[in-house]
N, C-alpha and C positions, 0 to 999 in steps of 0.2 A: 598571391597564391590562389589557386582555384578553390571555390567553395565546395567542390564536389567531393574531394577526397580528404578526409581528416586523418592525420598521422596516427599510427597505431598506439604510440605512447599516450596520445591525447584521448583516443577512444577508451583506453583502459583506465586512465586517470579519472575520466568522467564517469565511467561505469562503476568504479569503486565507491562513488558516492552512495550508490544504492546498496552496496555491501555494508557501508557504514550505517546507513539508515536502518537496514534490516537487523543489524546486530543489536540495536535497541528496540526497534519497532516490533520485531518478532517475539522478543521476550515479553513485551507489554501485551501484545495480542494473544499470545499463547498461555502465558503463566501469571499475568498480574491478578486476574480474578482468583485463580487458585492460590496465589501468594497471600492475597488479602483474606480469603476465607479459611484456608487450611493451615497456613503458616502463622498468620497474625490473629485469626479468630474473629474477623469482622463478619457481620451477617450478609448473606448474598443480596438481600433486598436493599440494604444500605449501600452496598457497592454498586448495584444497578442504578440507583438514584444518582450516585456520584458520576458514573459514566455518562448518564444522560445530561446532567447539568454541565459537565465539562464540554460536551459536544455542542450544547447550545451556545456556549462561549466561543467555540471554534467556528460557529456559523459566521462570526465576525472577524476572527483573526486571519483566516485564509484570504478573504477579499482584501483585508487591510494590507497584508504583506504583498499581495498581487499589485495593489495600487502603489505601494512603496517601491517595488521593483521597477514599475513603469516610470516612477519619478526619479529613480536613481540614475545618476549620470556621472560616472567616475572614469578615471584613466584605465581602470580594470574592466569596465563594462557595467551592465545593469544587474546581472544575476550573480556573476562570479564573486564579487566582494562579500556577499552574504555568507559564503563558506568560511571566510576569514573571521568575520564579525561574530558569528554565532556558534562556531565549533566548540569552544570551551564551555560557554554557558549551557549548551545542550547536553554535553557529556556529564557535567557536574549535576545537573538536575535529574538526569537519568539515574545516577547512582543514588541520589537522595530519595527518589521515588521508591526504590527498593530498600530503603533503610528506615522503615517505620519504627520509631523508638518504643520502648516498653513503658508506656504511660497509660493513663486512663483510657477506656474505650472511646469516650467522646473526644479526648485529645488526639487519639489515633485517627479518628475520622477527619478532624480538622486538618491534621498533618497531611493525610492522604489527599484531601481536596486541594490544598495549596500546592503540593508537589506535582500531583497528576495534572492539574490544570496548567501549571507553568510548563510542564513537559510538553503538553499538547500545543501550547502557544509557540514554544521554541522549535518543536518539530515542524510546524507550519512554516516558520521563518527560515529554516535551513533546508527543508525538503522541497518546498515549492520552487526554489531556484534550480533544483536538479532537473525539473521539467521545463521551466521557463528558459533555461539557457540552451536547450536543444535546438530550437530554430535559429539560434545565433551561431551554432557550430557549423552548420551546413545548410545551404538553400535547396539541396537536392533531396527529394522525398525518399528515393531509394537508399541514399546514404544515411538519412535519418532513421530509416527502418533498420538498416544494418547496425547503426550505433545503438538504437533502442533495443535491438535484440541482444547485443553484447551487454548492454546495461542490465537487462533482465537476467542474463546468465550470471553476471556478477552479483546481482541481487540474490540469486539462488545460493551463491556461496555463503552469504550472510545467513540466509534462511536455514540452510543445511547445518551450518555451524551451530546455530541456536538450537534447532530441533534435535540434533544428534548429541550435543555436548552439554547442554544446559543442566539437565537433571543429574548426570554423573558429576559435573563440577560442583553443583549445589551440595550433593551428598558428600563429596570428597572434602570440600572446604568447610562445610557446615559441621561436619563431625557429629551428626545427630541433631543439629540445630538448623533446620531448613531456612529460617528467616535470615540467619547470619550467612548461610551459604548463598542465598540469592543476592545479598549485598555484595559479596566478594565476586560473584559471577558477573554482576553488572559492572563492577569496577574494571574487570578485564575487558568486557565487550565495549564499554564506553570509551576506554582509553584507546583501543584500536580504532574506533569510529572517529575520534578526534584527529588522529594522525591521517586517516584517509581523507577527511574533509580538507585539511590543510594541504595535502598533496594535490587535491583537485584545484584548489585556488591557484597554486603555483604552475600547474601543468595543463590548464585549459585556456582557450582563447575565444573571445566573442568576435568573430570575423565577419559575420553577415549582418548588415545594417540596412535599413531603408530610411527614407527621408523622415518618416514619422517616428522612427525609433532612436534618432540621434539627439533627441531633446527630451526634457522632462514632460511627461504626458499628463495633462490635467485630467482629473477624475471624470468630469463631464464629457470630455473628448473621448476618453477610453470607453465610456459606456456605449458610444456609438457602434463599437465593434461587436456588441452583443445584439443590437437591434436586428431582427431578421436572421440571426445566426442559428438556424434550426439544428445544424449538425452539432454545434456546441451544446445546445439545450439537451439534445438526445444523449450526448456523451456524459453530460453532467448527471443525468438520471442513471445511466448505466454504471458509471463509477460508483454512485451511491448504492444501488441495489446489489452490485457485485460484492461490495465490501460488507454489506449487511450479511450476505451469505457467508463470506469468508470468515468474518469474525465470529459469527454464531457457531460455525463448524469448528474453527481452530480453537476457540476458547473452551469448547466442550470436549475436545479430543481427550484430554486427561481424564475427565469425568467418565466419558463413554467407555474407555478401555479399563478404567479402574473399577467402576461400579456396574456397568451394563454387561461387558464382556468378561469382566473379572480377570483380565490379563494385563496389569499395569506394566509388565515387563516388555510388552509390545510397543509401548508409546514411542521410545526413541526410534525404533525401526520404522514404524508407520509414518512418523513425521519426517524421517530421513528419506522416505520414498519420493518426496518432492524432487529429489535429484533426477527422476525420470523426465521431468519437465524439459530438461536439456535436450532430450531426443526430439521434441517437437519445436522447441525454441530455435534450434539451429536451422530448421527448414522454413521458418516463418517468412524470411525475406523473399525467398524464391517463390513460395506459394502465393504470397500477397501480390507479387508482381504479375502473376498469371491470373489469379482468381479474385483479387481485391481484398482489402482489409476487412470489410464488413462480412463478406461470405466466410472468411477464415474464422472470424470471431464467433459467428453463429455456429459453425461446425464444432468449434472447441467447446461451446456451451452445451451442445447436444451430447458430445462425448462425455462431458462431466456429469450430465444427468444420467446417462447409462451407467457410469461408474458408481454413482450414488445408489442406484437401484441394485446393482450387483452387491454392494456392501450390505444393503438391507437383507437381501437373500442369504448372504453369509451369516448374518446375525440370526435369522430365523432358522437356518439349518445348522447352527452352531459350527460353522465351517470357517476356520481361520484362513484356509486357502482362498475362499471366496472373498473374505474381508480384505485380504492383502491384494487380491486381483482387482477388486473394486477401487482400492486406494490408488493403485497404479493407473487405472483407467482415468480416474478423476484428475490425477496429476498430469497425465498426457493432455487431457482437454484443457486444463488450466494453463498449460504452456502456450496453446493457441490463443486462448481468450485473454488471459491476464497480461501476456506479453505485448498485446496491441492496445491496451487501454490508454496509456499515456501518449503513445505515438499518434493515435487518432485525435486526442485532445490537441496535440501540437498542430495537426492539420487544420483545425478550426481557427487557429491564429491566422494562417494564410487566407482562409475563407473570409474571416472578418475584414482583413485588409483589402481583399479583392472586392468585397461588396461595398465597403464604406470608405476605404482609403486610410483607415486608422489601424495601426499595428499595436494592439494592446496585449502583448504576450504575457505580461505579468498577471493582468486581470483575468484573461481567459484561461490561462493554465492554472490559476488559483482554483478553478473548478475541480481539477484533478485532486489537489490536496483537500479541498472542501469535501468532495465526494468520499474520499478515503476516510477522513476523520469523522464526518457526519454519519457515514455508514458504520464505522467502528462504534460510534456512540450509541446509535439506535440499536444495532445488533448486540453490542455489549450489554446495554441496559435490558433489552428484551430477554436475552439468555439468562442474565442474573435474576431478573424478576421471575422468570418462569421457574427457575430452580427454587427461589425463595417461596413462591406460592405453592409449589408442588410438595413442600415439606422436606426438602433436601437438608440433611444433617451431615456436616463434615466428618469423615472418618467412620461413619456408622453404616449399618446395613440399610440400604435405601428402600423406601416404599415403592409400590407399583406406580404410583402417580409421579414420583421423582424420576423413576426410570423412563417413564413415558416422556417426561419433559426433556430429559437428556437425549432421547431418540429423536424427538421433534427438532431440537437444536442441531443435531449432528446430521440427520438424514433428510428430513422432509422440508424444512424451511429453506435450505439451500436450493432444493429442486424448484420450489415455487419462485425463488428469486431468479434463477437461471431462465425460467420460462418467461418471466416479465422482461428480462434483458433481451431475449430473442425477439419478443414482440416489438420492443422499442427499436431494435436494429432494422426491422423490416421497413422503417420509415427513414432510414439513414441513406442518403443518395450522394454524398460527397465524392465517393469513388468515381462516379460517372462524370463529375465536373472537374476532376483534378487536372487533367491535361490542359484544358482551356484556361483554368485558373492560373496554373503555373506559367503558361505562356504569356498571359496578360500581365502577371506580376513581374516577369522578366523584362518585358518591354517597358513597363512603368518605372521600375527601379534600376534598370540596367545592371542586373545581377547575372553573373555567369552561372547558368544552371548546368 
């Protein structure tokens, strides 16, 4: 079969892995801090330290799983079997993370450390293959962009389900006990995630192989694919800084609209506005074909900055209309930028093989998971610490310093991160080399592009 066209049922089965990931991931990024502080009663500062320590550990688990994927050599492929092996453990630990028992405060902290760290490790193990399998689905860069776009669209399904239905389900099933409501909500989402990962195992195929990918790859050999791979280094940084911005803003959304705007009823709608990303996602493949991935990502980040500024003006003018408009603009920009992150990471796998002859797709794409999780950890820790140092008190009327901390998290720090990402992208030149790189790899590996 040609590696150029992937069947639609396989495209969808693959893309549903990101629906599965987001059904858990988005609940964690959006509500875990709020669950710990307002439902369980933990201090924001203690939670911030937890988030940071968990991400220090994640600095090792993502590369570890990347190396393990490169060493995996089964009849199912290198990446695909991990969906089967980790679907159940991941779903179970996700439920336990949102099931903090009614014990002593110190016992709750210990429980949170154990479950949250385990969840992070298992997330790396099952989510990294979602990216590492992509170069094995097709060797054609345009087909990868199409598949990647479909993946992000289905990721949005998970995101929208979480942002739209989480709080209503929590309130409905909790019956006044939000801690209980979060547990039942995660049981629902994690069960669906389990089914979708198993579906991906049975309905995807690793059909693209090169001489270096048909064997277990030693760590020392895999490291060669990193040497001189500047596109990979740049994308590692951008993944990190993008997710610092994302987690600080997302994690603070509930606080921002509850305490700063004093309209908690707007939270489901504002979060549901991520749906408008679909409008930009569907045109990403055609635009990147004409203008290049780097240029489209830069454009998306600029649009997101404009949206952030519109939201700030809406806050200052007490205009809900401007706040909603800004949210829409940010989401449109996010469709351009966020949709290309992991696709551009996959391109660096080809670049590494082109330059060194070593195809280390597990190790290189581990940077995607590493960037996400380390960005989540730093962003999550910073936002929690800022709340703690500002004098934030759960359920109380907030001080001016607490409100300023919430605003910094929600508006200004994301803007700074987007500017840093744009600056890094100015040094990304892989788009210019792509045609020659693919032609050389085709000749070297005899792959039908």
